[in-house]
Every structure is written in structure tokens, then in C-alpha cells.
C-alpha positions in Angstrom: -14.1 22.6 -55.2 -16.8 20.3 -53.8 -14.8 17.3 -55.1 -11.7 18.6 -53.4 -13.4 19.0 -50.0 -15.0 15.7 -50.3 -11.6 14.0 -50.8 -10.2 15.9 -47.8 -13.2 14.8 -45.7 -12.9 11.2 -46.8 -9.2 11.1 -46.0 -9.9 12.6 -42.6 -12.6 10.1 -41.8 -10.3 7.3 -43.0 -7.5 8.5 -40.8 -9.8 8.8 -37.8 -11.2 5.3 -38.3 -7.7 3.9 -38.8 -6.5 5.7 -35.6 -9.4 4.2 -33.6 -8.7 0.7 -34.9 -5.0 1.0 -34.1 -5.8 2.3 -30.6 -8.0 -0.7 -30.0 -5.4 -3.1 -31.4 -2.7 -1.4 -29.2 -4.9 -1.9 -26.1 -5.4 -5.5 -27.0 -1.7 -6.1 -27.5 -0.9 -4.4 -24.2 -3.5 -6.6 -22.4 -2.0 -9.7 -24.0 1.5 -8.7 -23.1 0.5 -7.9 -19.5 -1.3 -11.2 -19.2 1.6 -13.2 -20.7 4.1 -11.3 -18.4 2.1 -12.0 -15.2 1.8 -15.7 -16.1 5.5 -16.2 -16.5 6.9 -13.8 -13.9 7.0 -13.5 -10.1 5.6 -10.2 -8.9 7.6 -8.6 -6.1 6.7 -5.6 -4.0 9.4 -3.4 -2.4 8.3 -4.5 1.0 8.8 -8.1 0.0 12.2 -7.4 -1.5 13.3 -5.8 1.7 12.0 -8.7 3.8 13.8 -11.2 1.5 17.0 -9.2 1.7 17.0 -9.1 5.4 16.8 -12.9 5.4 18.9 -13.9 2.4 21.3 -11.1 1.5 24.9 -12.4 1.8 26.2 -9.3 3.5 23.5 -9.4 6.2 24.0 -13.1 6.8 27.8 -12.4 7.2 27.0 -9.6 9.7 25.0 -12.0 11.8 27.9 -14.3 12.1 30.2 -11.4 12.9 27.8 -10.4 15.7 28.3 -13.8 17.3 32.0 -13.1 17.8 31.4 -9.6 19.0 28.8 -10.6 21.6 31.0 -13.3 23.0 33.9 -10.7 23.3 31.6 -8.6 25.5 30.5 -11.7 27.5 34.2 -12.4 28.2 34.8 -8.8 29.4 31.7 -9.0 31.7 33.2 -12.1 33.3 36.4 -10.3 34.6 34.9 -9.7 38.1 33.5 -13.2 38.5 35.5 -15.9 40.4 38.1 -17.8 38.3 38.7 -21.5 39.1 41.8 -23.3 38.0 42.7 -27.0 38.5 46.1 -28.5 38.0 47.3 -32.0 38.7 50.6 -34.0 38.4 51.7 -37.6 38.5 55.4 -38.6 38.4 57.5 -41.7 38.9 61.2 -41.3 39.6 63.9 -43.9 40.0 67.3 -43.2 41.6 70.3 -44.9 43.3 68.8 -44.0 46.8 65.2 -44.7 46.3 62.2 -45.2 43.9 59.4 -42.7 44.4 55.9 -42.4 42.9 54.2 -39.0 43.5 50.8 -37.5 42.7 49.4 -34.1 43.4 46.3 -32.0 42.8 46.1 -28.2 43.3 42.8 -26.4 42.7 42.7 -22.6 43.1 40.2 -19.8 42.9 40.8 -16.1 42.4 38.6 -13.1 42.6 39.2 -9.6 41.3 37.5 -6.6 42.9 36.4 -3.4 41.2 39.1 -1.4 43.1 41.9 -3.8 42.0 41.8 -6.1 45.1 42.9 -9.6 44.2 41.9 -12.5 46.5 43.3 -15.9 45.7 42.7 -19.2 47.6 44.9 -22.3 46.9 44.7 -25.8 48.1 47.5 -28.3 47.4 47.5 -32.0 48.2 50.6 -34.3 47.5 50.9 -38.1 47.8 54.4 -39.6 47.8 55.1 -43.3 48.0 58.8 -44.1 48.4 60.2 -47.7 48.6 62.8 -46.9 51.3 61.7 -43.6 52.9 58.1 -44.5 53.4 54.8 -42.9 52.4 54.1 -39.2 52.9 50.9 -37.3 52.3 50.4 -33.6 52.8 47.9 -31.0 52.1 47.9 -27.2 52.5 45.6 -24.2 52.2 46.8 -20.7 51.3 44.9 -17.5 51.2 46.5 -14.4 49.6 45.2 -10.8 49.4 46.9 -8.3 47.1 45.7 -4.6 47.1 47.4 -2.2 44.7 48.2 1.2 46.1 49.5 3.0 43.1 49.6 1.1 39.7 46.3 -0.7 39.1 44.6 0.9 42.1 41.2 2.5 41.9 37.9 1.8 40.2 38.6 3.9 37.1 41.7 1.8 36.2 40.3 -1.6 37.2 37.1 -1.2 35.4 38.7 0.4 32.3 38.9 -2.9 30.3 35.2 -3.5 30.9 34.2 0.0 29.9 36.3 -0.3 26.8 34.6 -3.5 25.9 31.1 -1.9 26.4 32.1 1.1 24.3 33.4 -1.3 21.6 30.1 -3.1 21.7 28.3 0.2 21.2 30.5 1.0 18.2 29.9 -2.5 16.8 26.1 -2.0 17.1 26.4 1.4 15.3 28.5 -0.2 12.6 26.0 -3.0 12.3 23.2 -0.4 11.9 25.2 1.5 9.2 25.9 -1.7 7.3 22.3 -3.0 7.4 21.0 0.4 6.4 23.5 0.6 3.5 22.5 -2.9 2.3 18.9 -2.0 2.6 19.5 1.1 0.5 21.2 -1.0 -2.1 18.2 -3.3 -2.3 15.8 -0.4 -2.5 17.9 1.3 -5.2 18.1 -1.9 -7.2 14.3 -2.4 -6.9 13.7 1.0 -8.2 16.2 0.5 -11.0 14.2 -2.6 -12.0 11.0 -0.6 -11.8 12.7 2.1 -13.9 13.8 -0.4 -16.5 10.2 -1.9 -16.7 8.8 1.6 -17.3 11.5 2.3 -19.9 10.4 -0.8 -21.8 6.8 0.4 -21.6 7.7 3.9 -22.8 9.9 2.6 -25.7 7.2 0.1 -26.8 4.5 2.9 -26.7 6.8 5.1 -28.8 7.3 2.3 -31.3 3.5 1.7 -31.6 2.9 5.4 -32.1 5.5 5.4 -34.9 3.7 2.4 -36.4 0.4 4.2 -36.2 1.9 7.2 -38.0 3.1 4.9 -40.7 -0.4 3.4 -41.2 -1.9 6.9 -41.4 0.6 7.9 -44.0 -0.1 4.8 -46.0 -3.8 5.8 -46.0 -2.8 9.3 -47.1 -0.7 7.8 -49.9 -3.7 5.8 -51.1 -5.7 9.0 -51.1 -3.0 10.8 -53.0 -2.3 13.2 -50.2 1.4 12.4 -49.7 4.2 11.0 -51.9 5.5 7.4 -51.5 9.0 8.5 -50.4 7.6 10.5 -47.5 7.3 7.3 -45.4 11.0 6.8 -45.4 11.4 9.2 -42.5 8.8 7.3 -40.6 10.4 3.9 -41.3 13.8 5.3 -40.1 12.1 6.5 -36.9 10.5 3.1 -36.4 14.0 1.5 -36.7 15.3 3.9 -34.1 12.4 3.0 -31.8 13.0 -0.7 -32.3 16.6 -0.1 -31.2 15.4 1.8 -28.2 13.1 -1.1 -27.2 16.0 -3.6 -27.5 18.2 -1.4 -25.4 15.5 -1.0 -22.7 14.9 -4.8 -22.6 18.7 -5.4 -22.2 18.8 -2.9 -19.3 15.7 -4.6 -17.8 17.6 -8.0 -17.8 20.6 -6.4 -16.2 18.5 -4.7 -13.5 16.7 -8.0 -12.8 20.0 -9.8 -12.3 21.3 -7.2 -9.9 18.1 -7.4 -7.9 18.3 -11.2 -7.7 21.9 -11.1 -6.7 21.2 -8.7 -3.7 18.3 -11.0 -2.7 20.5 -14.2 -3.1 17.9 -15.7 -5.4 18.3 -17.9 -8.4 19.4 -15.6 -11.3 17.0 -17.3 -13.6 14.0 -16.2 -11.6 11.7 -14.1 -13.7 11.1 -11.5 -11.0 9.0 -8.3 -11.8 8.7 -5.2 -9.7 5.0 -4.8 -9.0 4.9 -1.5 -7.1 3.6 1.6 -8.9 5.9 4.5 -9.3 4.4 7.1 -6.9 6.3 10.1 -5.6 5.4 12.2 -2.6 7.3 15.2 -1.4 9.3 15.0 1.9 9.0 18.2 3.9 12.1 18.6 6.1 14.3 21.6 6.9 18.1 21.6 7.4 17.9 22.4 11.1 15.6 19.5 11.9 17.6 17.1 9.6 20.9 18.1 11.3 19.5 17.6 14.7 18.2 14.1 13.8 21.6 13.2 12.2 23.5 14.2 15.3 21.3 12.0 17.4 21.1 8.9 15.2 23.8 8.9 12.5 26.0 5.8 13.2 29.3 7.0 11.8 29.1 10.3 13.7 28.1 8.6 17.0 30.9 6.1 16.5 33.4 9.0 16.3 32.1 10.3 19.7 32.5 6.9 21.3 36.0 6.5 19.9 36.9 9.8 21.7 35.7 8.2 24.9 37.8 5.1 24.2 40.9 7.3 23.6 40.3 9.0 27.0 40.2 5.6 28.8 43.3 4.4 27.0 45.1 7.5 28.2 44.1 6.6 31.8 45.5 3.2 31.4 48.8 4.5 29.9 49.2 7.0 32.7 48.6 4.2 35.2 51.3 2.0 33.7 53.8 4.8 34.4 53.2 4.6 38.1 55.2 2.7 40.6 53.9 -0.8 41.5 53.2 -0.5 45.2 50.9 -3.1 46.7 49.8 -4.3 50.1 50.2 -8.1 50.4 48.7 -10.3 53.1 48.1 -14.0 53.5 47.7 -17.0 55.7 49.0 -20.6 55.1 48.2 -23.9 56.7 50.1 -27.1 56.1 49.3 -30.6 57.3 51.4 -33.8 56.8 51.2 -37.5 57.5 54.3 -39.7 57.3 54.2 -43.5 57.6 57.3 -43.5 59.9 57.5 -40.1 61.7 53.7 -39.6 62.2 51.6 -36.4 61.5 52.5 -32.7 61.7 50.6 -29.5 61.4 51.9 -25.9 60.8 50.5 -22.5 59.9 51.8 -19.0 59.4 50.5 -15.5 58.3 52.2 -12.5 56.8 51.6 -8.9 55.8 53.9 -6.6 53.9 54.5 -4.2 51.0 55.7 -5.0 47.5 57.4 -2.2 45.5 58.5 -2.3 41.9 60.0 0.9 40.3 60.5 1.0 36.5 63.8 2.8 35.6 64.7 3.9 32.1 61.8 2.1 30.5 61.1 4.2 27.4 58.2 1.9 26.4 56.1 3.4 29.3 56.7 6.9 28.2 56.0 5.9 24.6 52.6 4.5 25.7 51.7 7.8 27.4 52.8 9.9 24.4 50.8 7.7 22.0 47.7 7.7 24.1 47.8 11.5 24.6 48.4 12.2 20.9 45.6 9.8 19.9 43.2 11.5 22.2 44.0 14.9 20.8 43.8 13.5 17.3 40.4 11.9 18.0 39.1 15.2 19.3 40.1 16.8 16.0 38.4 14.0 14.1 35.3 14.6 16.2 35.2 18.3 15.2 35.8 17.4 11.6 33.0 14.8 11.7 30.6 17.3 13.1 31.4 19.8 10.3 31.3 17.0 7.6 27.9 15.8 8.9 26.6 19.4 8.7 27.9 19.7 5.1 26.4 16.4 4.0 23.0 17.1 5.6 22.9 20.6 4.0 23.8 19.2 0.6 21.3 16.3 0.9 18.3 18.5 1.9 19.1 21.1 -0.7 19.6 18.5 -3.4 16.3 16.8 -2.4 14.4 20.1 -2.8 16.1 20.7 -6.2 15.2 17.2 -7.4 11.5 17.9 -6.4 11.5 21.1 -8.5 13.0 19.3 -11.4 10.4 16.6 -11.1 7.6 19.2 -11.2 9.2 20.9 -14.2 9.6 17.5 -16.0 5.9 16.8 -15.3 4.9 20.0 -17.0 7.2 19.4 -19.9 5.7 15.9 -20.5 2.1 17.3 -20.4 3.0 20.1 -22.9 4.8 17.7 -25.1 1.8 15.4 -25.3 -0.5 18.3 -26.0 1.9 19.6 -28.7 2.1 16.2 -30.4 -1.7 15.8 -30.3 -2.2 19.2 -31.9 0.4 18.4 -34.6 -1.4 15.1 -35.3 -4.6 17.0 -35.9 -2.8 19.4 -38.2 -1.4 16.4 -40.1 -4.8 15.0 -40.6 -5.9 18.4 -41.9 -3.0 18.5 -44.3 -1.2 21.4 -42.4 1.8 19.6 -41.0 4.5 17.1 -42.1 6.0 13.8 -41.0 9.2 15.5 -40.1 7.4 17.8 -37.6 5.5 14.8 -36.1 8.7 12.8 -35.7 10.4 15.8 -34.1 7.6 16.3 -31.6 7.5 12.6 -31.0 11.2 12.7 -30.1 10.5 15.6 -27.7 7.8 13.6 -26.0 10.1 10.6 -25.7 12.8 12.7 -24.2 10.3 14.3 -21.8 9.0 10.9 -20.7 12.6 9.7 -20.0 13.4 12.9 -18.1 10.3 12.5 -16.0 11.0 8.9 -15.2 14.6 9.7 -14.3 13.4 12.6 -12.1 11.0 10.3 -10.2 13.7 7.6 -9.6 16.3 10.2 -8.6 14.0 11.8 -6.1 13.1 8.5 -4.5 16.7 7.4 -4.3 17.6 10.8 -2.8 15.0 10.3 -0.1 16.3 6.9 0.7 19.9 8.2 0.7 18.8 11.0 3.1 17.3 8.3 5.4 20.7 6.6 5.5 22.5 9.8 6.2 20.2 10.7 9.0 20.4 7.2 10.5 16.7 6.6 10.3 16.5 4.1 7.5 15.8 1.2 9.8 13.2 3.2 11.8 11.5 4.1 8.5 11.1 0.4 7.7 10.4 -0.6 11.3 13.4 -2.9 11.4 14.8 -4.1 14.7 18.3 -5.4 15.1 17.6 -7.4 18.3 18.0 -10.6 16.4 21.4 -9.7 15.2 
């Protein structure tokens, strides 16, 4: 009996010493791996990834070029009430049976449109004619014309409608820009966390493989002591093979995540980039009422729908205006002065006032424009109501889903702690001869599954928080990003 307990004690001491040696060896291997990785990789934080993405991402660079066109469109619309200068010139040589004539002319003009539809135009025309028989003739004239619409095109609402449409379009463009940048930013953040997840999966898979190798060494010691049979290690060797397969799969996923990250950052795909941030998760406290209020004030797509309703209302005003009669007050003054080489000089002037009336009859295109504009306005109002309801649904789902993910994260954390404790207890029982390799391998699989579930829960919660920021329209504000340079 004493010999039996002595053997048990010696086997237990051997297993304990072997476990400590393997733990020290494992720590040394981890240190060497970390040092080798840091020497050959580029550490990248999430903030650095976002900064690089804002400068290099292809979609964002394309948006900057698009903004150049959109800003110039607004600049052109703002110029509609500024004076417009036009210069035209002619030079002609004619030959006929009666005479040969060489003539030149220049005619600059300037026009100005007022906010109430008033159009003022000033023209100056100078002609020089040199004829072989008839003599030389030079003339110049000045004409001032005033046109004031009384029905069609009259009023500030109609005249300024194109400018107001252009400004609304610019606001929609800015909202679309905000949405596009926020979505691209989310893609970068999601890709970074996918890379971080892949790195952690490699670490977890490697740790599981090393635990399996440790169990194999313990069993070899037990075989030497005569505690277990030789064939009992087959289960462990099969588990080691499975863990090696898991390590290879994790490394393959790590490479895929790295390539996706580099693509979004427009970097060389051979860059050995490594996510350096730690995987820390904090809970976001937000209720559905507050979230919906923020979304209604800042969500780009929802605000674009509201602006499109205003655009539809302005288009209806323009369509109704086109259906009116064209009645305008016209006034002007002309002055003409001439100089002939034979008859001498002459001067004349005249002025006029009157009305101009144009009545469209049987033009179905005008009625078509009114019908289209009216139906588009009513349709846009329906879309606005639907957008409000859809936004409420999305916000409600997002907030509820975020709270659910947090509860799942808490549960997964408890599961992983209990799985580690369960495996530790079972290892102690194995050393005491009261457990089996099958039970250890089963509990090891439980721990590996719990670690994966916990890692997935962390990444899912962080992605859901970022997705909620996009939905609420506060992604750029969260990262203190300004679009003034776009």
C-alpha cells in the first residue's frame, strides 16, 4: 500500500514538474513569436487606419473629385443674378456687279436679371463699311431694353426657384457625401476589427494546440509510470491534428483579413500590417427615444428625403408658372449715329413702351408638366412618411439588437470563465487518476468553443455600435471628422 501511494505521489510530482516546464517553454515561445512578429510587421492602430483611409481610400478620393463638380454647379447657379457680358464681331468682304464692299462690325452687350424677373439689356453696335463706288460708311448705335414679366416668369418665387433648387441640391449632395464617407469609415473600422479578430483567433488556436501538446506530454509521463496504456494517447494525437488544422485555418483567415484591410487603405498588398489595438468593449447606454431623436436630426438619408420634398414643391411652382400666359411689359430706347464719306453725318433716336402677349393653345406638354410635378410632390410626401416610419423601425431594431448583443457578451464571458475552471478541475482529477483523456479533450473543446463565442460576441457588439453610429448619422462626429476639405 505504501509502495502504491509512493508511485502515485511520484507520478503527480512528475506531472506537476512537467506542467511547469511546459508552461515556461510556452511563455518563451510566445515571447519569441511576439518579438519576431513585431520585427517583421507594421503595427497599425484603429485611429491610424481611419486617418489613412480618409487620405488614401479610393472611394473617398473619388468623392473629392465629385465634389469639385458639385461645387461648381452651385457656383454657376449663384451667378444667375450677376451681369452677363457678351461680345460678338464680324468681318466680311463681298464682291458684286455693282460694287465691292468690305465690312467689319463689333457688338458688345450686357444683360442683368433681377430677382423679380426684370431683365435689363444694353447693346452697343458699331459697323464699318468700305465700298469702292458708294463710299465709306461708319455707324454706331446704343440700345437699352427693359422687359418685365407680368404673368409667366413674374415674381420672386419663380425667378429665384432655380437658385433655390441648386442650393437644395447642394444640401442633398452634402448629405450624400456624409453618408458615403460614414459608410466607407464603417467599412474600414469593420475590416480593422476583422483583422483584430483573426489575430486573436490565431492566438486562441495556437494556445489550444499547445494545451493539447502539454496533455500529450503528461500522458507520456503517465505511460512511463505505468498509469495509462500506450493506445490512450491516440485520442490526444487526433485532437492535436484537429488543433493544427484550426491553426492553419485561422492563419489563412488572418491573411484574407489583412488583404481586405490593405485594399480599403489603398496600400501595397504585401505590407505586413498588424492591428495593434487591444480588444476592449464598453457598453453604450442609449434608449430608443433618444436614438430616434438624434437620427431624425442627423441621419443623411432621412434628411435627404425631406429636402427632396422641398425640391418637388419648387418644381410644382415652376410647372404652374409655365402654364400661364406670357404677358410682359417692354420698354426701350435706341440711339443711332452715322458718318458717310459723301452725304455727311446723321443722328437719330427713338423710344418705345408696350406689352407683349403670348398665349399657348392646345399645348398638352404644359399640362403634362403640371400633372407630373403634382404627382411627384404627392409621391414624395408618401416617401417622406415611409422614410420616417422606416427610420423608426431601423433605430428600434438597432438599439434592441445592441442591448441583446451586450447580454450575449456577458453570458459568453461567464461561459468562458466556467469552462476554464471546469478544465482546470478536470486536469487536477486527471493527475489524481480520477479522469480520462476523453473527458479532458471534451472539456478542451468546450473551452475552445467558449473562447470563439466570446471573441465573436465582442466583435459583433463593436460592429453593432459602429453600425448604430452610421444609422444615427453621428459616425463622423464620433471621430471628430470634418468635411470642410471635401
